[in-house]
LUMMI-407959 format. One line per 4 residues: number of its first residue (from 1); their letters; for each residue x, y, z of C-alpha. Coordinates in nm, 3 decimals. Example, Ala and Ser with C-alpha at 12.3 -4.5 7.8 and 13.67 -1.06 7.14 Angstrom:
1> as> 1.230/-0.450/0.780; 1.367/-0.106/0.714
***
This chain:
1> xxxx> 0.715/-2.400/5.842; 0.730/-2.232/6.183; 0.448/-1.984/6.112; 0.154/-2.008/5.871
5> xxxx> -0.143/-1.800/5.762; -0.487/-1.939/5.847; -0.843/-1.809/5.834; -1.101/-1.695/5.582
9> xxxx> -1.021/-1.449/5.306; -0.958/-1.101/5.447; -0.971/-1.243/5.802; -0.639/-1.428/5.799
13> xxxx> -0.420/-1.448/6.106; -0.063/-1.562/6.169; -0.025/-1.875/6.378; 0.201/-2.157/6.479
17> xxxx> 0.086/-2.478/6.649; 0.141/-2.630/6.989; 0.281/-2.937/6.816; 0.547/-2.726/6.641
21> xxxx> 0.627/-2.542/6.963; 0.662/-2.868/7.156; 0.896/-3.017/6.897; 1.116/-2.708/6.865
25> xxxx> 1.140/-2.626/7.235; 1.198/-2.994/7.322; 0.887/-3.022/7.536; 0.615/-3.284/7.563
29> xxxx> 0.311/-3.178/7.361; 0.083/-3.255/7.654; 0.292/-3.017/7.864; 0.239/-2.735/7.614
33> xxxx> -0.136/-2.807/7.597; -0.148/-2.805/7.978; 0.035/-2.470/7.989; -0.210/-2.313/7.744
37> xxxx> -0.515/-2.442/7.925; -0.362/-2.310/8.245; -0.333/-1.965/8.084; -0.696/-1.994/7.972
41> xxxx> -0.811/-2.084/8.323; -0.612/-1.793/8.470; -0.771/-1.556/8.220; -1.121/-1.675/8.300
45> xxxx> -1.055/-1.625/8.670; -0.925/-1.276/8.595; -1.247/-1.182/8.417; -1.210/-1.315/8.063
49> xxxx> -1.516/-1.459/7.889; -1.560/-1.751/7.651; -1.619/-1.664/7.291; -1.936/-1.773/7.114
53> xxxx> -1.701/-1.922/6.853; -1.602/-2.265/6.979; -1.235/-2.308/7.049; -1.142/-1.939/7.043
57> xxxx> -1.040/-1.792/7.377; -1.068/-1.414/7.397; -0.872/-1.239/7.670; -1.003/-0.923/7.832
61> xxxx> -0.738/-0.676/7.936; -0.811/-0.484/8.252; -0.839/-0.108/8.286; -1.087/-0.057/8.002
65> xxxx> -0.846/-0.171/7.731; -0.989/-0.346/7.423; -1.031/-0.722/7.391; -0.731/-0.922/7.273
69> xxxx> -0.880/-1.220/7.090; -0.770/-1.539/6.921; -0.462/-1.609/7.132; -0.526/-1.986/7.125
73> xxxx> -0.753/-2.163/6.875; -0.842/-2.522/6.953; -0.780/-2.763/6.668; -0.658/-3.118/6.608
77> xxxx> -0.414/-3.322/6.403; -0.391/-3.684/6.290; -0.110/-3.882/6.449; 0.101/-4.149/6.279
81> xxxx> -0.138/-4.411/6.421; -0.431/-4.247/6.240; -0.590/-4.119/6.560; -0.699/-3.759/6.614
85> xxxx> -0.525/-3.554/6.885; -0.587/-3.209/7.028; -0.361/-2.919/6.945; -0.395/-2.541/6.944
89> xxxx> -0.317/-2.282/6.683; -0.119/-2.012/6.861; -0.114/-1.650/6.743; 0.182/-1.414/6.777
93> xxxx> 0.051/-1.276/7.107; -0.041/-1.622/7.228; 0.311/-1.738/7.147; 0.461/-1.450/7.347
97> xxxx> 0.237/-1.531/7.642; 0.311/-1.901/7.626; 0.690/-1.905/7.586; 0.784/-1.611/7.808
101> xxxx> 0.861/-1.862/8.080; 1.074/-2.091/7.862; 1.439/-2.045/7.954; 1.780/-2.160/7.845
105> xxxx> 2.013/-2.092/7.550; 1.829/-2.326/7.312; 1.491/-2.173/7.405; 1.629/-1.826/7.330
109> xxxx> 1.742/-1.939/6.984; 1.394/-2.071/6.902; 1.226/-1.757/7.036; 1.437/-1.552/6.797
113> xxxx> 1.359/-1.786/6.507; 0.987/-1.757/6.576; 1.002/-1.378/6.599; 1.176/-1.373/6.260
117> xxxx> 0.918/-1.616/6.116; 0.622/-1.414/6.245; 0.773/-1.095/6.101; 0.835/-1.260/5.763
121> xxxx> 0.480/-1.396/5.741; 0.337/-1.060/5.849; 0.516/-0.899/5.553; 0.373/-1.169/5.327
125> xxxx> 0.021/-1.108/5.461; 0.057/-0.733/5.399; 0.172/-0.809/5.044; -0.134/-1.029/4.991
129> xxxx> -0.368/-0.759/5.122; -0.203/-0.495/4.903; -0.237/-0.721/4.598; -0.604/-0.781/4.677
133> xxxx> -0.669/-0.407/4.709; -0.503/-0.347/4.372; -0.704/-0.631/4.219; -1.030/-0.479/4.346
137> xxxx> -0.936/-0.139/4.202; -0.867/-0.299/3.863; -1.185/-0.508/3.882; -1.401/-0.202/3.955
141> xxxx> -1.228/-0.005/3.681; -1.282/-0.297/3.444; -1.660/-0.282/3.486; -1.659/0.078/3.362
145> xxxx> -1.424/0.002/3.072; -1.634/-0.298/2.967; -1.943/-0.075/2.956; -1.750/0.172/2.740
149> xxxx> -1.668/-0.105/2.491; -2.023/-0.243/2.480; -2.167/0.109/2.443; -1.918/0.185/2.164
153> xxxx> -2.019/-0.135/1.981; -2.387/-0.047/2.023; -2.350/0.309/1.891; -2.074/0.278/1.630
157> xxxx> -2.123/-0.060/1.463; -2.399/-0.080/1.203; -2.691/-0.307/1.282; -2.666/-0.654/1.131
161> xxxx> -2.739/-1.017/1.228; -2.374/-1.047/1.334; -2.360/-0.739/1.558; -2.447/-0.937/1.871
165> xxxx> -2.128/-1.140/1.823; -1.905/-0.830/1.820; -1.835/-0.814/2.195; -1.753/-1.187/2.240
169> xxxx> -1.543/-1.175/1.923; -1.340/-0.880/2.051; -1.311/-1.043/2.393; -1.175/-1.363/2.242
173> xxxx> -0.937/-1.159/2.027; -0.801/-0.996/2.342; -0.773/-1.324/2.533; -0.601/-1.503/2.243
177> xxxx> -0.359/-1.213/2.206; -0.274/-1.190/2.577; -0.309/-1.549/2.696; -0.314/-1.760/2.380
181> xxxx> -0.660/-1.901/2.461; -1.027/-1.818/2.408; -1.264/-1.729/2.691; -1.405/-2.084/2.689
185> xxxx> -1.057/-2.238/2.705; -0.961/-2.010/2.994; -1.282/-2.098/3.180; -1.193/-2.467/3.147
189> xxxx> -0.836/-2.399/3.262; -0.951/-2.212/3.574; -1.250/-2.446/3.634; -1.488/-2.150/3.634
193> xxxx> -1.829/-2.257/3.765; -2.163/-2.152/3.615; -2.260/-1.796/3.716; -1.896/-1.719/3.804
197> xxxx> -1.702/-1.455/3.612; -1.378/-1.554/3.442; -1.221/-1.218/3.525; -1.249/-1.290/3.896
201> xxxx> -0.976/-1.548/3.836; -0.732/-1.302/3.676; -0.458/-1.136/3.879; -0.448/-0.756/3.892
205> xxxx> -0.180/-0.716/3.626; -0.373/-0.938/3.381; -0.692/-0.740/3.443; -0.499/-0.424/3.363
209> xxxx> -0.378/-0.570/3.031; -0.730/-0.678/2.932; -0.865/-0.334/3.014; -0.592/-0.157/2.816
213> xxxx> -0.678/-0.372/2.514; -1.050/-0.299/2.556; -0.987/0.076/2.569; -0.771/0.050/2.257
217> xxxx> -1.041/-0.143/2.069; -1.306/0.110/2.177; -1.090/0.390/2.035; -1.037/0.205/1.706
221> xxxx> -1.409/0.134/1.667; -1.476/0.504/1.728; -1.232/0.580/1.445; -1.442/0.369/1.210
225> xxxx> -1.219/0.062/1.194; -1.374/-0.276/1.116; -1.311/-0.607/1.291; -1.055/-0.725/1.034
229> xxxx> -0.847/-0.408/1.063; -0.865/-0.414/1.442; -0.770/-0.782/1.458; -0.463/-0.722/1.242
233> xxxx> -0.361/-0.418/1.444; -0.410/-0.589/1.783; -0.217/-0.894/1.664; 0.072/-0.672/1.550
237> xxxx> 0.064/-0.489/1.885; 0.056/-0.813/2.088; 0.397/-0.774/2.252; 0.321/-0.419/2.363
241> xxxx> -0.013/-0.525/2.510; 0.143/-0.819/2.694; 0.411/-0.590/2.837; 0.160/-0.344/2.990
245> x> 0.244/-0.291/3.359
***
């Protein structure tokens, strides 16, 4: 893969590596490393400063412009002989700075391929961020809906020794209907750790389906339906619940 996404969640960046660049542009890897470290030295002489984060070289643009950071990120790889060697992750801007001096017909072809790869991965990163935003919206909405269900159970179901099992029973009914498994089985499948919430492992569309089922059950409880009636109804409506978009 010419370009990959690295970094912590919500702080990802697009990069390639000096090793990839060397192989594709038919250059010695040491030559590419030398060129990068030359750029770094030039930047420091021009007024750039070292980052407090080891291996990250920020570059200060002149004229009061903002910092341009993370051009080159020092890293390493394991060679075929098992030894560790230096390489750099190179961001889109770092790539532009590095290869602007590479010439020739073959170099032009690889420049175009990298531009296409960076653009494709940027679209993928935007898709990931959009999906995360939608997930957070559904997760926040789900907290409210879950409170509605628990409040409905508290107010509408008659007190009995079994009342405290109502919420987990309805939750398992929903999970079995939508996913074919109980909460415990899903926790095992996703390797959910103690104190973690199973719903944090669901994708946005699955959260939406769970919440639709919870709202439906809240409405049925409010109408005076018992667990048996609700179970039968939810089971009969399974395909519609699964198809919720």
